[in-house]
N, C-alpha and C positions, 0 to 999 in steps of 0.2 A: 661733982655729981653730974651724971649725964641726964640730959632732957629726954623725954620719951621719943621725940622726933629725930634725935640724933643717930639712931640706929641706921647703919648703911643699907641694910636689907630693906628697911621701910622706905628710905629715900629712893632706892632702885625700883621698888614696887610702885611707888608713886609716879616715877618717871615712865614706867611701862604702862600704867593706866592712862596717863596723859596721851601717850602715843597711840594706844588702842582707841581712845575716845575720838581721835581724829577720823576714824572710819565710820563712826556711828551715823552721821548725817546721810551717807550714801549707801550704807550697807543693805538697805531693803529694796533699793531700786532694781537690782538684777533679779531678785526673787519675785517682785511684782511683775516685771516684764516677762519673766519665765512663766508665771501663772497666766498672764494674758495670752501668751503664745499657746499654752496648753489648752486654754479655754476656747480659742478660735480654731483649733485643729492644726496648728503648726508645731507639731511635737519635735521636729528636728531642731528648730531654733531654741525651744525650751530645754532640750537635752544639751545643746551646745552651751547654753548659759549655766546650767547646773553642773554637769560633769566637766565640760570644757573649762569652766571658770576655775575649778579646783586643779585640774591636771595641766591646763595650758597657761594659766595666769598665776594663780596663787603659789603653786609649788615652785615654778622657776623664779618668781620674784623673791620668795623666801630664801631659796638657795643663793641667789645672787646678792641679795641684801645682807645676808649673814656673812658671806665671804667678804664683801666690801666694807661693811660697817659693824661687824661683830654682833654683840648682844643688842645694841640699839637698832641695828638693821633688822634683826628678827622681829622686834616689836613694831618698827615702822613699816615692815613689809605688809602687814595686814591693811594699814590705811592705804598704802600705795596700790596694792592689788585690788582693793575694793574700788578705788578710783578708776583703775583700768577696766575692771569688770562693769562698772557703771557706764563708762564710755562705750564699751562694746554693746551693752544692752540697749542703750539709747540709739546707737547706730543701727543695730538690727531692727529696732522698733521703727525707726525712720524709714528704713528701706523695705519694710514688710508691706505686703498687700493683704487686704482682708479677703478671706475666703467667702465667696457668696453662698448664702444659705438658700436652699430651694424654697420656693413659695408653697405654702400649704394648700 
């Protein structure tokens, strides 16, 4: 008799969830930095992080990881692309200059 946890689909799903969970600690950093850029009037950097993150980082990492590592690469690509996007966001934040607001 099979145990409930012996189903191959369940084991594969559990592995996918573990790989996706690796991206959780850094997944909000780019969004927070993009919101910061938007709030201080630097819309170009905010746009780079939101759209550029998807088109320039996440999509290429997904395509390369799926080619090199198959299904596990697809799941791991989310964590890897979030790490790269977090590094880009922190680099942009470090190199940004505040826009001075006029005195009332």
